[in-house]
C-alpha positions as CSV (number, residue, x, y, z in Angstrom):
1,M,0.0,-0.1,-0.2
2,A,2.7,2.5,0.8
3,A,4.5,1.4,-2.6
4,N,1.6,2.4,-4.3
5,L,1.6,5.9,-2.5
6,V,5.2,6.1,-3.6
7,A,4.7,5.3,-7.2
8,A,1.6,8.0,-7.3
9,G,4.4,10.5,-6.6
10,N,3.3,11.3,-2.8
11,E,6.3,12.2,-0.4
12,L,6.1,9.7,2.2
13,V,7.8,9.1,5.8
14,V,7.3,5.6,6.8
15,W,7.6,3.5,10.1
16,T,7.1,-0.3,10.4
17,R,7.7,-2.8,13.6
18,S,10.1,-4.7,11.6
19,G,12.5,-1.8,10.8
20,A,12.1,-2.3,7.0
21,E,12.7,0.8,4.5
22,L,10.6,1.6,1.4
23,P,12.5,2.9,-1.7
24,G,11.3,6.1,-2.5
25,A,10.1,6.9,0.9
26,R,12.0,8.4,4.1
27,S,11.9,5.8,7.2
28,A,11.4,6.8,10.5
29,S,12.9,5.6,13.9
30,R,9.8,5.7,15.9
31,P,6.3,6.4,15.3
32,G,6.5,10.0,16.5
33,E,8.4,11.3,13.7
34,V,6.0,10.2,11.4
35,F,3.5,12.3,13.3
36,A,5.8,15.0,13.4
37,Q,6.3,15.1,9.7
38,A,3.2,14.2,8.1
39,D,0.0,16.1,7.6
40,V,-1.8,12.8,7.0
41,V,-1.2,9.8,8.8
42,F,-2.3,6.4,7.6
43,L,-2.4,3.2,10.7
44,M,-2.5,-0.2,9.0
45,L,-1.8,-2.2,12.5
46,A,-3.1,-5.3,13.5
47,N,-5.5,-4.4,16.6
48,A,-5.8,-2.0,19.4
49,A,-3.4,-2.7,21.3
50,A,-0.8,-2.2,18.3
51,I,-2.7,1.2,17.5
52,D,-2.3,2.3,21.3
53,A,1.2,1.4,21.4
54,V,1.7,3.8,18.3
55,V,-0.8,7.0,19.0
56,I,0.6,8.7,21.7
57,G,-1.5,12.1,23.2
58,P,0.0,15.3,22.1
59,E,1.9,13.7,19.3
60,V,-1.1,13.5,17.0
61,A,-2.0,17.3,17.4
62,G,-2.3,19.0,13.6
63,C,-2.4,15.7,11.9
64,T,-5.3,13.8,10.4
65,V,-5.0,10.4,11.4
66,V,-6.5,7.5,9.1
67,H,-7.3,4.0,10.7
68,M,-7.3,1.4,7.9
69,G,-7.0,-1.6,10.1
70,T,-9.9,-3.9,11.8
71,T,-11.0,-3.3,15.2
72,A,-13.9,-3.1,17.4
73,P,-16.2,-0.3,16.2
74,E,-16.1,1.2,19.8
75,Y,-12.7,1.3,20.0
76,S,-12.6,3.4,16.9
77,A,-15.2,5.8,18.2
78,G,-13.0,6.1,21.2
79,L,-9.7,6.7,19.5
80,G,-11.5,9.3,17.5
81,E,-12.3,11.0,20.7
82,R,-8.7,11.0,21.9
83,I,-7.3,12.1,18.9
84,R,-9.7,14.8,18.2
85,A,-9.0,16.0,22.0
86,A,-5.5,16.2,21.2
87,G,-6.1,18.4,18.5
88,G,-5.6,16.1,15.4
89,R,-8.4,14.8,13.2
90,Y,-10.0,11.3,12.7
91,V,-10.9,9.2,9.4
92,E,-11.5,5.4,9.4
93,A,-11.0,3.7,6.2
94,P,-10.6,0.3,6.9
95,V,-10.2,-1.8,3.6
96,S,-11.6,-5.0,1.6
97,G,-9.2,-6.8,0.0
98,S,-6.0,-9.1,0.9
99,R,-2.3,-9.4,0.0
100,G,-3.2,-9.4,-3.9
101,P,-5.6,-6.4,-4.0
102,A,-3.2,-4.4,-1.9
103,E,-0.2,-4.8,-4.1
104,A,-2.1,-4.2,-7.2
105,G,-4.0,-0.8,-5.6
106,Q,-7.3,-2.8,-5.8
107,L,-8.5,-2.3,-2.3
108,V,-12.1,-1.3,-1.5
109,A,-11.9,1.5,1.3
110,M,-15.0,2.2,3.7
111,L,-14.8,5.9,4.5
112,A,-16.3,7.8,7.4
113,G,-15.9,10.8,9.6
114,E,-16.5,14.3,9.2
115,E,-17.2,15.3,5.5
116,D,-14.3,17.9,5.5
117,D,-11.9,15.3,6.6
118,R,-13.4,12.5,4.3
119,D,-12.4,15.0,1.4
120,R,-9.3,15.7,2.8
121,V,-8.2,12.3,2.8
122,R,-10.2,10.7,-0.5
123,P,-7.6,11.6,-3.3
124,L,-4.7,9.7,-0.9
125,L,-6.8,6.6,-1.2
126,A,-6.7,6.6,-5.0
127,P,-3.4,5.1,-5.4
128,M,-4.2,2.0,-2.8
129,C,-7.9,1.6,-3.8
130,R,-9.8,0.8,-7.1
131,E,-13.3,1.9,-4.9
132,V,-13.5,4.5,-2.0
133,V,-17.2,4.3,-0.8
134,D,-18.3,7.0,1.8
135,C,-20.2,5.6,4.7
136,G,-20.8,8.6,7.1
137,P,-19.7,9.2,10.1
138,V,-17.6,7.3,13.0
139,P,-17.6,4.2,13.3
140,Q,-19.9,3.4,10.4
141,G,-16.7,2.7,8.3
142,L,-15.3,-0.3,10.6
143,L,-19.3,-1.7,11.0
144,M,-19.4,-1.5,7.3
145,K,-16.3,-3.6,7.3
146,L,-17.6,-6.3,9.9
147,A,-20.8,-6.2,7.4
148,V,-18.2,-7.2,4.6
149,N,-16.2,-9.4,6.7
150,T,-19.6,-11.7,7.5
151,F,-20.2,-12.4,4.1
152,L,-16.5,-12.9,3.3
153,I,-16.0,-15.7,5.8
154,S,-19.4,-16.9,5.6
155,M,-18.6,-17.5,1.8
156,V,-15.1,-19.0,2.1
157,T,-16.0,-21.3,5.1
158,G,-18.9,-22.4,2.9
159,L,-16.7,-23.1,-0.1
160,A,-14.4,-25.2,2.0
161,E,-16.9,-27.2,3.1
162,A,-18.4,-28.0,-0.5
163,F,-15.0,-29.2,-1.3
164,H,-15.0,-31.4,1.8
165,F,-18.1,-32.9,0.6
166,A,-17.2,-33.6,-2.9
167,Q,-13.9,-35.3,-1.9
168,G,-15.8,-37.1,0.8
169,V,-18.2,-38.3,-1.9
170,G,-15.9,-39.4,-4.6
171,L,-16.1,-36.0,-6.5
172,D,-12.5,-35.0,-8.4
173,P,-12.4,-31.4,-6.5
174,A,-10.8,-29.9,-9.7
175,L,-14.0,-30.7,-11.4
176,L,-16.0,-28.9,-8.4
177,K,-13.6,-26.0,-9.3
178,E,-14.5,-25.9,-12.9
179,V,-18.2,-25.9,-12.6
180,L,-18.0,-23.4,-9.8
181,D,-16.1,-21.2,-11.9
182,A,-18.3,-21.0,-14.4
183,G,-21.2,-20.4,-12.6
184,P,-23.2,-17.3,-11.2
185,M,-21.5,-17.6,-7.9
186,A,-18.0,-17.1,-9.2
187,S,-15.9,-14.4,-7.8
188,F,-12.3,-13.0,-7.6
189,V,-12.3,-14.5,-4.1
190,S,-13.9,-17.8,-4.8
191,R,-11.6,-18.8,-7.8
192,G,-8.4,-17.9,-5.7
193,K,-9.6,-20.0,-2.4
194,A,-11.0,-22.6,-4.3
195,G,-7.5,-23.1,-6.6
196,K,-6.1,-22.8,-2.9
197,I,-7.9,-25.9,-1.8
198,V,-7.5,-27.9,-4.8
199,E,-3.7,-27.4,-4.7
200,E,-3.6,-28.0,-1.0
201,D,-1.5,-25.0,-1.4
202,F,-2.4,-22.5,2.0
203,A,0.5,-20.0,1.7
204,V,-1.2,-16.6,3.6
205,Q,-3.0,-14.2,1.8
206,A,-5.4,-13.4,4.6
207,A,-4.5,-15.7,7.7
208,I,-6.5,-18.0,9.9
209,R,-5.5,-16.1,12.8
210,D,-6.4,-12.9,11.5
211,V,-9.6,-14.0,10.1
212,H,-10.4,-15.5,13.5
213,Y,-10.0,-12.2,15.1
214,N,-12.1,-10.5,12.4
215,N,-14.7,-13.3,13.2
216,R,-14.9,-12.6,16.7
217,L,-15.6,-8.8,16.3
218,V,-18.4,-9.4,14.1
219,V,-20.1,-11.8,16.7
220,E,-19.5,-9.2,19.7
221,A,-20.8,-6.3,17.6
222,A,-23.7,-8.4,17.0
223,R,-24.1,-9.3,20.6
224,Q,-23.7,-5.6,21.2
225,H,-26.6,-4.6,19.1
226,G,-28.9,-7.8,20.0
227,L,-28.5,-9.1,16.6
228,A,-28.1,-13.0,15.9
229,A,-25.2,-14.2,14.2
230,P,-25.6,-17.8,13.4
231,L,-23.2,-18.6,10.7
232,L,-20.5,-16.4,12.1
233,D,-20.9,-18.4,15.6
234,V,-20.1,-21.6,13.7
235,C,-17.4,-20.1,11.5
236,R,-15.7,-18.8,14.8
237,E,-15.6,-22.3,16.1
238,L,-13.9,-23.7,13.1
239,Y,-11.4,-21.0,12.8
240,A,-10.5,-21.6,16.5
241,E,-10.2,-25.1,16.1
242,T,-7.8,-24.5,12.7
243,E,-5.7,-22.6,14.9
244,E,-5.9,-25.3,17.5
245,L,-4.3,-27.5,14.6
246,G,-1.5,-25.3,14.3
247,R,-2.5,-23.5,10.8
248,G,-3.1,-19.9,12.1
249,G,-0.5,-18.9,10.0
250,E,-1.9,-20.6,7.2
251,D,-4.4,-18.9,4.7
252,M,-8.3,-18.7,5.6
253,A,-8.7,-21.3,3.0
254,S,-7.0,-23.8,5.5
255,V,-10.3,-23.6,7.6
256,I,-11.3,-27.1,5.8
257,H,-8.7,-29.1,7.8
258,A,-11.2,-28.1,11.0
259,V,-13.8,-29.7,8.6
260,R,-12.0,-32.7,8.3
261,A,-11.1,-32.9,11.6
262,R,-14.7,-32.8,12.9
263,T,-15.4,-35.7,10.2
264,R,-12.9,-38.1,11.6
265,S,-13.9,-37.3,15.1
266,R,-17.7,-38.3,14.4
267,P,-18.0,-42.1,15.4
268,A,-18.8,-44.0,12.4
269,G,-22.7,-45.0,11.7
270,T,-23.8,-41.4,13.7
271,H,-26.1,-39.1,11.5
272,L,-27.7,-35.5,11.7
273,G,-31.1,-35.1,12.4
274,D,-33.3,-34.5,9.4
275,G,-34.7,-30.8,10.9
276,R,-37.9,-32.2,12.0
277,S,-39.6,-31.3,15.7
278,G,-38.1,-34.6,17.1
279,D,-34.6,-34.5,16.2
280,R,-32.2,-33.1,18.5
281,G,-29.1,-33.3,16.7
282,L,-26.7,-36.7,16.4
283,A,-28.8,-39.8,17.0
């Protein structure tokens, strides 16, 4: 994402935990140097704890801080209040898309904040994003991101189960991929994740541990709003089980291993109820 900003001719100062340098950008030795030198500061950090370690009180004065990661919406709202109290401005711009779209500048940003702050930030998002959608005030951007993740997580988990079913009944998984790719449900994500499952290639694009974290955020937000989240409740269990299998650093398509493990753990001859009122699960 930062490389795309540099390629578009933006003057950039960068700080990373790893200390990695970006050609064409100035490197900062600590986060405070970024706030001191930049008018607009983009944060792409893993979670609330990582952000709290970087955003320190008065250093944000005079800066527009753009939160591009994924956190709980209420955390984002509180972060915005802290930044404004310190004399800064605050915008949410979480993105949809993993490593490939980020490298290609094809992310979709969900922009939220005061209108003049959104107007200030929107042109800077163009090199990173193919689409920027205005979502209104904070924390509407993060809430929208959680809605998007609800669909993404349930879709990829369903895709994994479809391949598990196909393999279990003796179908050729490559043939299933061919049918899905040709049909109306095909998408950039489905084609990519189906290919990973067929090839048993779980090199990371969106890691299991990160998806599990995002899944938890969705479920918690649903609870706070009094909403049911039946699909994401099940998905959260499956991603937790995939982590427990030691696959937390693999791509989210690796959730198929948790589905396979559940099959292996079911005693032979058991079956699921048919959904009638007398059924109470396994029989």
